[in-house]
C-alpha positions in Angstrom: -11.0 -5.5 12.7 -12.3 -6.8 9.3 -9.5 -5.8 6.7 -9.3 -6.0 2.8 -5.5 -6.6 1.7 -5.1 -5.4 -1.8 -1.8 -6.5 -4.1 -1.8 -9.6 -1.8 0.0 -11.9 -4.0 3.0 -9.4 -3.8 5.8 -9.5 -1.6 4.6 -6.6 0.3 0.8 -7.8 0.0 1.8 -11.2 1.6 3.6 -9.5 4.4 0.3 -7.5 5.1 -1.9 -10.7 5.2 0.8 -12.4 7.4 0.9 -9.3 9.9 -3.0 -8.6 9.8 -3.4 -12.7 11.0 -0.7 -12.3 13.5 -2.1 -9.5 14.8 -5.5 -11.2 15.2 -7.8 -9.3 12.2 -10.0 -11.0 9.7 -8.8 -10.7 6.1 -10.2 -10.8 3.0 -7.4 -10.7 -0.3 -8.9 -9.2 -3.4 -6.7 -10.6 -6.1 -6.6 -11.6 -9.9 -5.2 -15.1 -9.1 -5.5 -17.0 -5.8 -3.0 -19.5 -6.5 -0.1 -17.9 -4.7 -2.2 -17.7 -1.3 -2.2 -21.3 -0.8 -0.6 -21.0 2.5 -3.2 -19.1 4.2 -6.1 -21.7 3.1 -8.7 -21.7 5.6 -7.4 -18.4 7.5 -8.3 -16.0 5.2 -11.0 -15.0 2.8 -10.3 -14.9 -1.1 -12.2 -12.8 -3.9 -10.9 -12.9 -7.4 -11.5 -9.9 -9.5 -9.5 -6.9 -11.3 -8.3 -4.3 -9.1 -9.5 -1.5 -11.7 -13.1 -2.7 -11.5 -14.8 -0.5 -9.2 -18.0 -2.4 -8.9 -16.1 -5.7 -8.1 -13.8 -4.0 -5.4 -17.1 -2.1 -3.7 -18.7 -5.6 -3.4 -15.5 -6.8 -1.7 -15.3 -4.0 0.7 -18.6 -4.0 2.1 -19.3 -4.4 5.7 -15.2 -4.2 6.3 -13.3 -1.8 8.5 -10.5 -0.7 6.3 -8.3 -1.5 3.5 -4.6 -2.0 3.0 -2.9 -1.8 0.0 0.3 -3.1 -0.8 -0.3 -2.9 -4.7 2.5 -1.5 -6.5 4.2 -1.2 -10.1 6.3 -4.1 -11.6 9.2 -2.6 -12.9 10.1 -2.1 -15.8 6.9 -0.6 -16.5 5.1 -1.5 -19.5 3.9 1.2 -22.2 0.1 -0.2 -20.9 0.6 0.4 -17.5 2.1 4.0 -17.3 -1.1 5.0 -15.7 -1.8 1.9 -13.7 -1.4 3.3 -10.3 -3.6 6.2 -11.3 -6.5 4.2 -12.4 -6.2 1.9 -9.3 -6.6 4.8 -7.1 -9.3 6.1 -8.9 -11.4 2.6 -9.1 -10.3 2.1 -5.1 -11.4 5.5 -3.8 -14.7 5.3 -5.6 -15.4 1.6 -4.6 -14.6 2.9 -1.3 -17.1 5.7 -1.2 -19.9 3.1 -2.9 -19.1 0.6 0.1 -18.9 3.3 2.8 -15.7 1.9 3.8 -13.5 5.2 5.0 -10.1 4.0 6.2 -7.2 2.9 4.1 -3.6 2.8 4.3 -1.8 2.7 0.8 1.9 2.4 -0.3 3.5 4.6 -2.4 7.1 5.3 -2.6 9.9 7.8 -1.2 11.0 8.7 -4.7 8.1 11.4 -4.1 10.3 12.7 -1.0 11.9 16.0 -2.8 13.8 17.2 0.3 15.6 14.0 1.0 19.2 14.6 0.2 20.7 11.3 1.6 19.4 9.4 -0.1 18.6 11.6 -3.1 15.4 9.8 -3.6 13.4 12.2 -5.9 16.4 12.8 -8.3 17.2 9.1 -8.2 13.7 8.5 -8.9 13.2 10.9 -12.0 16.5 9.5 -13.7 15.8 5.5 -13.2 12.2 5.2 -12.5 10.7 8.2 -14.2 7.0 6.9 -15.0 7.0 5.2 -11.6 7.4 8.8 -9.7 4.9 10.1 -12.4 2.1 7.5 -11.5 2.8 7.4 -8.1 2.3 10.9 -7.6 -1.0 10.8 -9.3 -2.4 7.9 -7.2 -1.3 10.0 -4.0 -3.3 13.0 -5.8 -6.2 10.8 -6.3 -6.3 9.5 -2.5 -5.7 13.0 -1.1 -8.5 14.6 -3.2 -10.9 11.7 -2.3 -13.2 11.5 1.1 -11.3 8.3 2.5 -9.3 8.7 5.9 -6.1 8.0 4.1 -2.2 7.1 5.3 0.0 7.0 2.4 3.2 5.3 3.3 6.6 6.0 1.4 9.1 3.5 1.7 12.5 3.3 0.3 14.2 0.3 -1.3 12.2 -2.9 -0.3 14.3 -6.0 0.8 12.9 -9.6 1.9 14.7 -9.2 5.5 12.8 -10.2 8.7 10.6 -8.1 10.7 12.4 -6.0 13.4 10.0 -3.4 14.7 12.6 -1.2 15.4 12.3 1.0 11.9 12.0 4.8 11.9 8.9 6.7 10.8 8.8 10.1 9.9 5.5 12.5 9.0 6.0 14.2 5.7 9.7 13.1 5.4 12.1 10.1 4.9 14.0 9.5 7.9 17.6 10.5 7.5 19.8 8.0 6.0 16.7 6.2 4.9 17.9 3.8 2.3 16.2 0.6 3.0 13.3 -1.5 5.1 12.1 -4.8 4.9 8.5 -5.5 3.2 7.6 -7.3 6.8 8.4 -4.1 8.8 6.3 -1.9 6.2 3.2 -4.7 7.0 3.8 -4.0 10.8 3.7 -0.4 10.4 0.6 -0.6 8.2 -1.5 -2.9 10.7 0.0 -0.6 13.7 -1.3 2.8 11.8 -5.3 1.0 11.5 -5.0 0.0 15.0 -3.9 3.5 16.2 -5.6 5.8 13.9 -3.3 8.7 14.9 -2.0 9.3 10.7 -5.1 9.9 9.1 -4.5 11.9 6.1 -0.7 11.9 6.7 2.1 10.8 4.5 4.7 9.1 6.3 8.2 8.1 5.9 9.7 4.7 7.3 13.0 3.1 6.7 15.3 0.8 8.8 
């Protein structure tokens, strides 16, 4: 498949690129600065631009099959970025409509699972990262109200551990005792979700 990876210079985004290539897909990475992607030179196409620019996004998305987005907030969140995820979601879903690309797998946060008791994700999120909770909820609302065929993935704490492929997944809920998951396992799930296509318009909790 022809995949566009967003947020490709971040920890999760780079794992998305690695896993996509490993599984035999072609990759375009749309980033603000391509310098961190030197290890993929000659193996992917890189386009530079602003993720909030709907027109630029649409041009990159044209004639591709799906979008994998690992784009997330930088903590602590600057005052100028409190609506960053919502703005990104609006630009992305609009660009996908313009480019006629329908399939999207996008990262969110386990902080939005209000029914999770152990760990108490929503409570922790509201106490420690309230702006992330609010902006992530706005991102999800924008994606869900769009015409794209979305899958929203809500992982708990991300680690730099190896890919195991033995993580747990649960539709609409965080797996019990879901405290952590490696970025590489998140990437594995993203590409699997694209390939299988059985979790469209679903929110999925994944954890170790």
